[in-house]
C-alpha positions in Angstrom: 89.5 -134.2 -61.0 87.6 -130.9 -61.6 89.7 -127.8 -61.3 88.5 -125.2 -58.9 88.3 -121.5 -59.7 88.5 -118.7 -57.3 85.9 -116.8 -59.3 83.3 -119.5 -58.5 82.8 -120.2 -62.2 83.3 -123.7 -63.6 86.3 -123.7 -66.0 86.4 -127.3 -66.9 84.9 -126.7 -70.4 86.9 -123.6 -71.1 89.4 -123.7 -74.1 93.0 -123.2 -73.2 95.9 -122.0 -75.3 97.0 -125.6 -75.5 93.7 -126.3 -77.3 94.5 -123.7 -79.9 98.3 -123.6 -80.5 99.6 -126.0 -83.1 96.1 -126.7 -84.7 95.6 -126.5 -88.4 93.6 -123.4 -89.5 91.0 -124.2 -92.3 89.1 -121.5 -94.2 85.4 -121.7 -95.2 86.3 -123.2 -98.5 88.2 -126.1 -96.9 91.6 -124.7 -97.7 94.5 -125.3 -95.3 95.7 -121.8 -94.3 98.5 -122.7 -91.8 99.0 -123.6 -88.1 97.9 -121.5 -85.1 101.1 -120.2 -83.4 99.9 -117.4 -81.1 96.8 -116.4 -79.1 96.0 -112.7 -78.8 94.3 -111.4 -75.6 93.2 -107.8 -75.0 95.4 -106.4 -72.2 92.5 -104.0 -71.2 89.6 -106.4 -71.2 91.4 -109.8 -70.9 89.3 -111.1 -73.8 90.4 -113.4 -76.6 90.8 -111.3 -79.7 92.4 -113.5 -82.3 95.2 -115.8 -83.4 98.4 -115.7 -85.4 98.8 -118.3 -88.2 102.2 -119.6 -89.3 101.9 -120.3 -93.1 105.2 -122.1 -93.4 108.9 -121.4 -94.0 108.6 -119.3 -97.1 105.3 -117.6 -96.7 104.6 -114.7 -94.3 102.2 -115.2 -91.4 98.7 -114.0 -91.0 96.6 -112.6 -88.0 93.0 -113.6 -87.8 90.5 -111.8 -85.5 88.0 -113.8 -83.4 85.1 -112.5 -85.5 86.4 -114.6 -88.4 86.7 -117.8 -86.4 83.7 -120.2 -86.8 84.7 -122.9 -84.3 87.6 -124.5 -82.6 87.3 -128.2 -83.0 89.4 -131.1 -81.6 91.7 -131.2 -84.6 91.4 -127.8 -86.3 90.3 -124.2 -86.2 87.6 -123.5 -88.8 87.1 -120.0 -90.2 83.8 -118.3 -91.3 85.6 -116.8 -94.3 87.8 -117.6 -97.2 91.1 -115.8 -96.7 91.6 -113.4 -99.6 95.4 -113.7 -99.6 94.9 -117.2 -100.9 94.1 -115.9 -104.4 97.7 -114.9 -105.0 99.0 -117.1 -107.8 95.5 -117.9 -109.2 94.7 -117.5 -112.9 92.5 -114.6 -113.9 90.0 -114.9 -116.8 87.7 -112.3 -118.3 83.9 -112.9 -118.6 84.4 -114.5 -122.1 87.0 -117.0 -120.7 90.1 -115.2 -122.1 93.1 -115.7 -119.9 94.4 -112.3 -118.5 97.2 -113.4 -116.2 98.0 -114.4 -112.6 97.2 -112.6 -109.4 100.5 -111.1 -108.1 99.3 -109.0 -105.2 96.2 -107.7 -103.4 95.0 -104.4 -101.9 92.7 -104.7 -98.9 90.4 -102.3 -97.2 92.5 -101.6 -94.0 93.0 -104.8 -92.1 89.8 -106.4 -93.2 89.4 -109.5 -95.4 87.9 -107.4 -98.2 89.5 -106.9 -101.5 90.0 -103.3 -102.9 92.1 -104.2 -106.0 94.0 -107.2 -107.3 97.2 -106.8 -109.3 97.6 -109.2 -112.2 100.8 -110.1 -114.0 99.6 -110.3 -117.6 100.1 -113.3 -119.7 98.5 -112.1 -122.9 100.1 -110.2 -125.8 97.3 -107.5 -125.4 98.8 -106.4 -122.1 102.4 -107.1 -122.8 103.3 -103.4 -122.5 102.1 -103.4 -118.9 104.0 -104.7 -115.9 100.8 -105.4 -114.0 97.1 -104.7 -114.4 95.1 -103.2 -111.6 91.6 -104.7 -111.3 89.1 -103.2 -108.9 87.1 -105.6 -106.7 83.8 -104.7 -108.4 85.2 -106.3 -111.7 85.5 -109.7 -109.9 82.5 -112.0 -110.5 83.7 -115.1 -108.8 86.7 -116.5 -106.9 87.2 -120.2 -106.9 90.0 -122.3 -108.4 90.5 -119.3 -110.6 89.4 -115.6 -110.6 86.6 -114.8 -113.1 85.9 -111.2 -114.0 82.5 -109.7 -115.0 84.2 -107.5 -117.7 85.9 -108.3 -121.0 89.6 -108.0 -121.9 88.7 -105.1 -124.2 87.2 -103.2 -121.2 90.4 -103.7 -119.2 92.6 -102.6 -122.1 90.7 -99.3 -122.4 91.1 -98.6 -118.7 
């Protein structure tokens, strides 16, 4: 039976909070991010503005704005982006393939999904005197299974 709306608009094909809550959230690279746990609605305009994602017991949650959501399918919510926080723990290599260390934290530009700097816990003897290495985003060539830089280890050690 079709629901009736007092506004005169058909709402039968609208998405409800039940269609969102509890769904897996998948980024543009196919990585499981977490499960949608909250829906955010603007109190002024009554528009959908985003979701909160539960990343599990040990990891802290994440808020994703609607502009980063590609589609809400029957079984998952798909994002238009790769979530930059997912690079924590990835190995970092220089452009020559030398291992520099592991990403320990990230600086973002405000609340955007854009990297400002990454902090790397060094694994090489060259950087053993440093607690962490700050690497600006413009030194990053590629992010995949690992982080590949467009500079050499020598360039970083001079910095």
